[in-house]
N, C-alpha and C positions, 0 to 999 in steps of 0.2 A: 504494500500500500504506500502511496506517496504521502509525503508530509501534508500536502494540501488535502488529500482525501481523509487522513486521520483527523485533521482539524475539523473538517466538515462533519464527520461522524460524531466527534466529541462535542461539537456545538449542539448537535441534536440531543446528545445525552444530557448536556447541561440544561438545555431547554426543557427536556423531559423531567428533570428533577424539579424545576420550578413549577411546571404545569402540574406534576403529580402532587407537589406540596400544597398547591392551591386547591386542587380538586379534593384531596383527602381531608384537608382542614374544613372545607365547606360541607363535606358529607359526614363529618364526625357526628355521632349520635350520642345523646345523653342517656340517662337511665330510662328503661322502657316504662310504659304507662303503668304496669303492675308493680313497679318498684324494683324489678330485677335489673341489676347492672349489666351492661353489655360492653364489649370491647369494640372500639372503633374499627372501621375497615382495615384490612391487613396489607402488608407490603412484603416484597422480597427485594432486598438490597444486595446486589451482587458486586463484590469488590474483588479486584484482581487484575489480570493481564489479558492477553488475547483470547484465551479459552473462556474467560468469564463473559465475553461479549460475542461468543459464538463464531469466531473467525474461521473461515474455510476458504480454500483457494477457488478462484473463478478463472474464466478465460481471460478476463481483463486484468486480474490481479492474482498472478500465480503464487505470490507469497501469502495471499489471503486477505480478506476483508470481513468486517463484522457482518453477521447475518441475524435473522430472527429464528434460527434453527439451533441455537446453542442450548446448553443444559439448563440455563435459567428459564428460557422459553418453555422447554419441555416440563420443567418442574411446575411452572405456572399452570400449564395445561393439566398436569396430574392433580394438582391441588383443586383446581376448578371442578374437575370430574368428581372429586370427593366432597364437594359442597363448600369449598373454601376459595372463592375467587380472590385474587391478590393483584396488587399494583406492582409492576416490575420497574425497578430502578437499577440501572447499570452505570456504575462510575468507572468501570475498567478501562485500561489503556493498553493497547498492544505493545509488548516489549517491556512492560512495567516491572521494575524490581521493587523489593520491599523498601529500599532506601528512597526510591522515587515516590512511593506511596506516602512516606513520612515527610519528605522535604521538597517534593516537586522536582523540576528539572527535566521532565520528560517532554514528549512532543504533543501532549494532549492538553496540558494545563499551562496557563500563562504564569509568568514570574510572580511569585508570591502566593500562588494557588497550588493546591495539590489534591490528589484523590482523597486523602484522609480528611482534609478540611471540608470537602464537599460532603463526604459521608457523615462526618460529625454534625455538620449543619443540618443535614436532613434528619438525623436521629433526634437532635434536640427539638426540632419542630414537630415531631411525631411521637412524643413520649407517652401519650395516652393510647397508642395503637399497638396491636399485636403485630409482630413481624418476624421475618427470618433474615439473618445476615449471613451470607456465605463468603468465606475468605479463601481465595484461590491464589496463594502467593508462594514464592520460593523457587519455582523452576527457573525463572529468568535470572535469579541470583546466581545460579550455577551454569547457565547455558554458555556463558563466555569462557568457562573453564574446559569446555569440550568441543572446541572448534577444530576443523580440519582433521577429524578422526584422531584427535590427540587428547588424552586426559591429563590435565595439569593438576596433580593432587595437592600441590602447595596452594594453588588458587582455590581448589575445592575446600580445603581445610579453613582457609581464611574467610571464605564466603559463608560457610556454615557457622562459624563463630559469630560473624556479624549478624546472620539471620537469627541466631538464638538470642541476640540482644535487641534487634530492631523489631522483630515480630511481636514480642511482648509489649513494646511501646505502642504499636498500632492497636493491639487488643485492648490495652488499658484505656487509651483515648476513646475508642469506640464504646466500650462498656460504660464509661463514665457518662457518655452522652445518651445512651439508650435507655428506654423506659423499661419497666418491670416485666413487660409481656413480650420481650424480644428474645429470640433464640439464635444463638451463634452456632454455625457449623463450619469446621475447618475441612479443607479438601486436600488429600494427598495426591500423588502423581503417578501416572503410568510412565513407561520408559519407551519413548519413540525411537531411541537409538538402537534398539534391538534389531530393527529392520536393516541396519547397515551390514548385518551378517550376510545379506544376500548380494553384496557388492564385491565379493572377493575376499582374499585372505586378510588383507589389512582391515577391511570393514568388519570382518568377523572378530578380529582381535579387539577392535574398538568396541564392538557390541558387548563382548565379554567384559572389557574394562569398565564399561558404563554401569554395569549391574551394581557393584558396591557403592557407586556414587549416588545413584537414585535411591538405593536402600538407605544410605546415610541421610539423604534429604528427607525421606519419609520418616525415619526414626527421629530426626531433629524436629520435624513438624509434630509428631506424636508427643514428644516431650513438652514442647512449648504449649500446644493446645491442652494437653493433659494438666499442666500447671495452672491453667485458667479454667479448668473444668468444662472445656469445649469438646463435644464429640467430633470425631473425625470420620468423614465419608471416605471409605476405603476404596478409592478408585483403583489403586494398584491391584487389589484383590479381584475386583470386577474385570480388570483387563488381564487377569491371570499372569501377572508380571513375573512371578517366581515359579511358575509351573513349566517345567521342561519336558513334560511327557511328550513323546514323539507322536505327531499326527501328520496326516497327508493332506496337503493343500493343492487343489487343482492349479496347474501352471507353475507351481513352485517346487513341489516334491515333499519329502519328509522333513519336518522342522519341529521345534519345540512348540508346545501349546502357547507359550508366551509370545513367540514370534508370530504364530498364526493369528493370535488375537490382535497384535499390533497391526498386522496387515488388514484384518477385517474391520477394525474400529478407527483407524486413522488413514491419512493419505500417504503414508510413508512408502508404501509398496506400489504406488501408482506411477505410471509413466508421465512425462511432461505432456501438456502444460500443467496438469493438476498436481503432480507429485514429482519427486518425493517432497512431502510437506508434513510437518510434525503435528498438525492440528487434527482433532477428531473429525470424522465424518458424521452424518446424521445419526447412524447407529451408535457411534462412539459417544456423542453428546447425550443420547438417551441413556446409555449405560452409566454415565456420570450422574445424570439426574436420578437414576434408580439408586445409586449409592448414597446420594444425599437424602432421598426419601426414606431410605432404610434406617437412618439415624435421627429423623425428626421425631420429637416427642409427641405423644398422643394429642396434646392440646393444640398443636400446630395445625391439625386437621379439623379442629372443632371451634375455631375462634368465632365463627358466625352462628354457632348454635347456643341457645340459652342453657 
């Protein structure tokens, strides 16, 4: 996506936040006529990077652009089917690192602004509403350590140490701004680099070397979210990231189940112009939504019920 395109999408997101804030405030309902208190209309606030805004490759944008077919959109549809319609707010920025969430400096927000500031502002103005906040961070913190089929473990170690410091700061700010009926869900990560095993011996070595890196990322996320009592949507398990059981895939041959799922749920095994691309496809985004839904507490499905 070009910088110009990203700014256009982000301006729509920013406008969406303002429109949503206005509409939700106008529709807030007081106690019902029989005296039973009700919770105001609910929201889903998706915080993160490209996957949080449903990025997928297109003919015009082979690196991907935001779509309305991401996991947040799928989750909204699932909740509506269960009787809980929700307003979707997406503050995500493609390529976003945890540091950029905290301090800005990305290509989506102007100087002095940041994804965290937008999310905090939204939560502060909707404290009487029930909602879900999804946190999809950490992958881009590491991505620069795995360029050109090379794993820089010094870089990995430094970035994970920084993530363990900065992600709690993000969580603390968000929780301080959120009302009592807001549920936070952390999201861990699948391993798109497994697909490089199909590109020859060097790619296979890189794929193998990426496994402990993604495992370290997910264990760091589990630790941080656990310290804040935030449940984690286990996307890695849904993508069968650690399952090396041999399976046969048409057009590929016999590979591990983890590689087969990477090919089935992302664009990594596709030929140009759509691939290889590390973002999920439609099925992959639905799989992530399923992982989030699996850890939502019961009340998240019942906010509209007395």
